Structure formats: structure tokens, C-alpha cells
Backbone as CSV, one residue per row, in Angstrom:
resi,resn,N_x,N_y,N_z,CA_x,CA_y,CA_z,C_x,C_y,C_z
1,MET,0.878,-0.617,-0.174,-0.168,0.095,0.188,1.259,0.959,0.041
2,THR,0.576,1.803,-0.310,1.298,3.653,-1.103,0.942,4.243,-0.270
3,VAL,1.529,6.007,0.608,1.024,7.137,1.006,1.068,7.757,0.628
4,THR,0.597,8.520,0.682,1.718,10.357,-0.237,1.964,10.604,0.852
5,ILE,2.499,11.414,0.359,3.532,12.638,1.156,2.086,12.961,2.170
6,GLU,1.296,13.787,1.180,-0.230,14.758,1.970,-0.378,13.596,3.374
7,GLY,-0.959,13.044,2.675,-1.607,11.504,3.974,-0.032,11.255,4.706
8,ASP,1.182,11.450,5.459,2.234,10.674,5.907,2.053,11.980,6.682
9,PHE,2.181,13.027,6.206,2.231,14.623,6.946,0.906,14.015,8.412
10,PHE,-0.208,14.614,7.467,-1.726,13.927,8.839,-1.153,12.879,9.643
11,ALA,-0.759,12.264,9.038,-1.073,11.295,10.282,0.217,10.963,10.947
12,ASN,1.022,11.838,10.391,2.308,11.754,11.851,2.334,13.578,12.324
13,TYR,1.644,13.970,12.124,0.916,15.043,12.811,0.334,15.287,13.958
14,LEU,-0.662,13.897,13.711,-1.426,13.806,15.667,-0.522,12.754,16.331
15,VAL,0.032,11.885,16.463,1.406,11.195,16.009,1.724,11.356,18.031
16,SER,1.313,11.251,19.157,2.085,11.479,20.096,1.788,12.483,20.003
17,ARG,0.965,13.548,21.410,0.353,14.498,21.434,-0.065,14.706,22.172
18,ARG,0.255,15.568,23.345,-0.546,15.193,24.638,-1.309,16.520,25.191
19,THR,-1.838,16.611,25.800,-2.083,18.705,26.848,-2.214,17.704,28.190
20,LYS,-2.836,19.016,28.943,-3.177,19.049,30.751,-3.436,20.827,30.598
21,TYR,-5.021,19.788,31.499,-5.635,21.203,32.223,-5.247,21.703,32.987
22,MET,-5.293,23.039,33.280,-5.164,23.626,33.927,-6.198,24.103,34.337
23,TRP,-6.516,25.110,35.570,-7.897,25.901,36.881,-6.610,26.826,37.426
24,ASN,-6.784,27.744,37.931,-6.243,28.143,39.322,-5.371,27.664,39.086
25,GLU,-5.090,26.876,40.939,-4.300,25.958,41.731,-3.671,24.470,40.358
26,PHE,-5.644,24.206,40.647,-5.676,22.718,40.237,-4.779,22.537,38.296
27,SER,-3.683,21.399,38.565,-3.271,21.055,37.298,-3.562,20.199,37.131
28,SER,-3.590,19.394,36.090,-4.320,17.695,35.939,-2.809,16.497,35.315
29,PRO,-3.403,16.032,35.120,-1.642,15.389,34.367,-2.254,14.666,33.367
30,HIS,-0.839,14.564,32.418,-0.809,14.630,31.491,-1.974,13.373,30.159
31,PHE,-2.217,13.911,29.683,-3.572,12.652,28.906,-3.050,12.292,26.825
32,GLU,-2.997,11.510,26.653,-2.571,10.937,25.564,-3.462,12.155,23.886
33,VAL,-3.881,12.380,23.412,-4.774,12.897,22.506,-3.678,13.504,21.272
34,ASN,-5.303,12.346,20.842,-4.524,12.019,19.015,-5.826,12.156,18.420
35,VAL,-6.394,13.121,18.634,-6.863,14.267,17.239,-6.629,15.588,17.199
36,GLY,-7.408,17.022,16.643,-7.230,17.382,17.232,-5.870,18.424,15.949
37,VAL,-6.178,20.532,16.920,-4.378,20.391,16.244,-4.052,20.821,17.562
38,GLY,-2.480,21.141,17.386,-1.770,21.681,18.698,-2.840,22.790,18.726
39,GLN,-2.421,23.945,19.981,-3.119,24.976,20.555,-2.159,26.483,19.626
40,GLY,-1.877,27.150,18.386,-1.259,28.093,17.489,-0.632,27.552,16.153
41,SER,-1.142,25.931,15.891,-0.481,25.564,15.090,-1.259,26.515,13.488
42,ALA,-0.330,26.318,13.114,-1.153,27.063,11.351,-2.576,26.295,10.590
43,LEU,-2.154,25.042,11.101,-3.221,24.689,10.744,-4.289,24.321,10.821
44,SER,-4.701,24.687,12.235,-5.560,25.865,13.349,-7.000,26.608,11.799
45,PRO,-6.494,27.886,12.167,-7.602,27.789,11.159,-8.421,27.750,9.770
46,ILE,-7.016,26.640,8.989,-7.985,25.991,8.052,-8.938,24.857,8.631
47,LEU,-8.265,24.282,9.047,-8.796,22.925,9.677,-10.211,23.519,10.407
48,SER,-9.997,23.695,11.154,-11.493,24.945,11.124,-11.797,25.461,11.217
49,SER,-11.927,26.045,9.774,-12.491,26.781,8.748,-13.324,25.282,8.137
50,LEU,-13.013,24.410,7.884,-13.284,22.791,6.713,-13.840,22.449,6.946
51,TYR,-14.160,22.622,8.973,-14.536,21.424,9.021,-15.477,21.969,10.151
52,LEU,-16.343,23.093,9.699,-17.149,24.466,10.284,-17.962,25.009,9.569
53,SER,-17.913,25.792,8.374,-18.488,25.671,7.060,-19.561,25.325,6.929
54,PRO,-19.396,23.798,7.067,-20.860,23.327,6.740,-21.648,22.939,7.980
55,PHE,-21.331,22.998,8.246,-22.260,23.002,9.893,-23.261,24.582,10.520
56,LEU,-22.029,25.319,9.908,-22.954,27.070,10.110,-23.627,27.204,8.714
57,TYR,-22.848,26.999,8.101,-24.340,27.510,6.464,-25.634,26.353,6.388
58,ILE,-25.835,24.510,6.889,-26.144,24.255,7.161,-27.914,25.191,8.747
59,LEU,-26.761,25.586,9.469,-26.967,25.629,11.386,-28.410,27.095,10.554
60,GLU,-26.987,27.940,10.076,-28.146,29.284,9.523,-28.986,28.823,8.307
61,ASN,-28.974,28.373,7.829,-30.657,27.745,6.323,-31.651,26.956,7.393
62,ARG,-31.810,26.593,8.326,-32.573,25.543,9.184,-32.473,27.401,10.481
63,LEU,-32.125,28.326,10.968,-32.650,28.718,11.947,-33.780,29.988,9.931
64,LYS,-33.114,29.860,9.445,-33.437,30.880,8.013,-34.885,30.360,8.699
65,ASN,-35.081,29.250,7.882,-36.223,28.594,8.096,-36.672,28.640,8.977
66,LEU,-36.570,28.742,9.187,-37.956,28.720,10.693,-38.045,30.159,11.680
67,ARG,-37.423,31.437,10.506,-37.872,32.626,10.244,-37.117,32.726,11.643
68,ILE,-36.478,32.479,12.387,-35.191,33.833,12.730,-34.034,33.955,12.232
69,PRO,-33.906,35.545,12.205,-33.405,36.555,12.250,-31.529,35.876,12.598
70,VAL,-31.023,35.417,12.170,-30.302,35.212,11.750,-28.578,35.446,11.315
71,SER,-27.288,35.884,11.659,-26.155,36.070,11.460,-25.426,35.324,11.857
72,ILE,-24.658,34.689,11.219,-22.842,34.592,11.998,-21.751,35.051,11.288
73,LEU,-21.465,36.101,11.397,-19.524,36.072,11.731,-18.372,35.157,12.123
74,LEU,-17.542,35.036,11.135,-16.467,34.172,11.909,-15.294,35.387,10.805
75,PHE,-14.346,34.976,11.693,-13.129,35.711,11.593,-11.414,34.406,12.144
76,VAL,-11.448,33.465,11.476,-10.212,32.383,11.705,-11.135,31.813,12.179
77,ASP,-11.039,31.833,13.770,-11.250,30.078,14.580,-12.268,31.549,15.864
78,ASP,-12.708,32.586,15.354,-13.559,33.141,16.486,-14.946,33.813,15.826
79,GLY,-15.637,33.227,16.326,-17.100,33.194,15.536,-18.354,33.472,16.274
80,LEU,-19.237,34.591,16.015,-20.165,35.729,16.480,-21.088,34.392,15.557
81,ILE,-22.557,34.151,16.669,-24.221,34.126,16.059,-24.484,35.479,16.635
82,VAL,-25.569,35.420,15.643,-26.458,37.572,16.199,-28.166,36.762,15.404
83,ALA,-28.969,36.654,16.250,-30.248,36.535,16.530,-30.522,36.922,17.182
């Protein structure tokens, strides 16, 4: 089986990732996280746009069909829903 360079990149990109949660003085142990992209990654805004765009398009259309006036404003990975 042949794997493309892009496939290798994404497969290796999500391997051996760990995260830890902090709240005030509490700090959790490290957890294995083999999904998603790291905070501050150059891929974060690109992948979040690719994943969220179809969902937000459907959501906006469904809300408008229910006669709920809505506008969805997005900038990179920050968003605002105005209803």
C-alpha cells in the first residue's frame, strides 16, 4: 500500500500529542490526545474553517427557515452568532 506525502504528514501530525488542563491552582496529569491540532498551529484556522463551514451553513439555513433572523460572523477560529 502506498501512502502519499500528504497522508504521511497528517498521520504523523496527530501522533504522540499530549495535553494538560489547568484551572487556577489545579493542574491535571497529561492525557494522550491523538485528534485535533495543537493550539497555535498554522493548521488550526484552516482545518477549523473546513470542518465548521458546512455545519454553520446548514445551521444558518435551518434557523432562517424557522424565521429566526440570524447572522453568523467568523474570523479565523473566532465566531459570533447574532440572532
